[in-house]
Steps between C-alpha positions, in 0.01 A plus 500: 500500500343155517261389221322252744236537762356254753146374474288269705379203286264224608631164361274227347225369722560147631139446618322523159150417637506780750654730256229425240225545756582835642695669212218704361371598864859611570516723197166664575599552859809656392312748268256591787810568727655732239159677465479562868861637502398731205202649695728542803773670291241753356391603841851523630627702207200738519562567878869565460464688184237752637671521844815631333311765307451317170228615267323297228413800284734579350669167594861534371578851637696514825401141581835321480562458870140388590508242207838358611391485862180316392690257296752436772215436755347239261846336453563479881154381604375288215831351357736489800236452769259266320707326217834461689462473874151351526587250228816403704320436836203318332752285302697424813187402698359278221825324456565480872840636430622570861806285524788703665492806719590722198168405314300571810663843557448591141134390524456733801657789310287427196195499719575835645544642157167341381313641804640848449472517116183313454339680799605834342374389167153424639485820704614723220253339261222570739610867539531529129145374446357738746690797362388400153137580597586803724424762228173326429376433853613825670289736281334804654167596329589879515800422274249440226224747605707797595492642148120470480465667840706795372301519181176499711618784719614702213160457325308600811721801559429614149138459548494701827708769341258524210185538711675736744564722213140484389374562852725805535372639172137444611560679828676789324217543250237482785673775687552711205129461401372573853703817525374600146139449587549696838673781342237529227205504740679718752554766236131492404385522851735794570369692199140442616581614849667828362181565293276421795668780707365753255138405589517492881219758517287322239383174680351319208817548292722414792305175551519420135886503526484294816323236314749499216778477745343203682453329153860535413603351836280202441637459150847509635420236761328275251793526247761420775283208608476364153880543458574313816256211399687471172830507674404224733367283220824548301713419802301175582536395128889544519505301825293223354724492178815504719374209709393301193832522322700433816291187574542390142881539484543347861275199406697436177837514661386311812379218272825492311707497817279219640540293203879546496511409870283191444728386219823570696358318797400211285858488351656518840293212626571293194885551542481427867313172423766417233790571737334298776434183284831517304715510820426131585545403130848661498611328822357162377692522168820596685462196722423292192840616355672358804293174504590450133866490592423239772284304238794502254758382743274217608446406142872494416550279817226261400618477138859415608638813343806664656626851441845525338724810449610517139705744299317641204627752242386853537268623229587850388219760522370609165550858601876447567541335154319792349708758666819311404387500134426873511840563654670284228333687220576841645858388547519391132342824382765726686778268382381541139486882549857494647621280207352735249651812652849367601539216252472126494874421510520617867193346649362155410172387657589129435821530689356682805227250570597127530288195555583283800462125430474282817590126504437273792731205566414234754785365701515196736593545867828301470795699386636218274176471302484656151278805418152406380274737308152541611219342300334701214801736474699537188858429569755781419698449180266279308324593177129493554447378134710188572417208714578589859678259725348374807607549855701173501705608212570833658588334828748274317647792326540705819602224732851473381804722579446715201156626616479871478481692828219753463616692808816611305305647217522872556220585252248295721351572848448193705252494792505183704186439709505145659496242209417767237746720317379800301725608215424859372648553145496865360420494124470785260194541271531349155599810295513311162350599166503386138637751256237623255742499211732201533301292746794449730428482883672790688501657840311832482605811690182686459147346505409671181794379294440290178848445354806320625747747343506829319583308178175306513304818578640681197459191276138471607435870433652473144292202421177672614564828332698396193753771584872483584625658811827695445686617795665827464840562648525753770672816406823570682 
């Protein structure tokens, strides 16, 4: 995998006066163009994201496909359409680069891509802007007042039920009282009539009972009339109370519903106005992002700057380096566990992992010319503490018949690329330590070792403890 990538780089300006005059304006115009693309990207992402069923609350649950689709749309319309194809046709027009049929044909194809992608970009941004305000402008007032209407109906029903019960009780009491009065007076009248029959032959006594019977009838009529009057008064009072309470509840809820309706209608009108006036602003900034590209290409042409394709080293992502470091530490942890369980003589971490040192050697095109080391590279085989010979000395040493043929060295890997030769030399890690007892440098087998031999280990122990180690012979 190559460690290089291609990048467009503007060379140094040849028209300094023009460059100095319009440099600041070019930078500001570029920022305005990126801002216009940012606004367009937001509307595009919102439209694609919501159209594919994405939800902002909660945002990261079941939203992977809508998010990826929105980002892909931004890449296609804003980067490929605007920053690739639009730049190409504007640069070709400004530089009048139409020499040859191939350039003219590619200009035509690029123009088709620009019309399709940039037109889709503009249309999708407009749709995204409209859809962004859809939930605000398409509001039905009953959505907010439905609950209040239900509460109003419930309250009125409770009031009617309450007064219906009172009215039924009033009617029942009236009927019972009327029957009671009638029964009482009818019994008295019947008793008087029975007594009156005894005095049919005695006129004065008979007439006396007749007067008493008539008085009882008048009293009965009077009591029933008073009962009916009381009943009518109570019934009218209940009707008036019912009407008062119904009017009060209805008026209260009607005012609340009217307030909510006015607020919602005001909000809808406000969002409709915002949508109406932000639409031309969105279109203007999208067009400004395209104009900024034209402005920049004219600035490059006037300043005498040309675009060159250069190879630049790829910068590794920080997350990749972080993951590699975590993997390395986990690998060492498990190696340490295996070394503890199995033993350090069978597995050695330093022998498993090896460093790869790459040296680049520059070679001339002619086969008879000697090998020349590239500048700022340490020649192989020289001590860095001593004075290093220059390239001329190396050329003199390698130009004779006794020069070493690197290609025959089996421990090296040669990679020839044009006039460059890459030599890959595998080297082991420096597994050297100094003995704690005698100070001798030795090659350790375990990372925790301190002594070069068992003799030094025993001698150091005897010096530290003041004891003498006596080895007992094994019993046969």
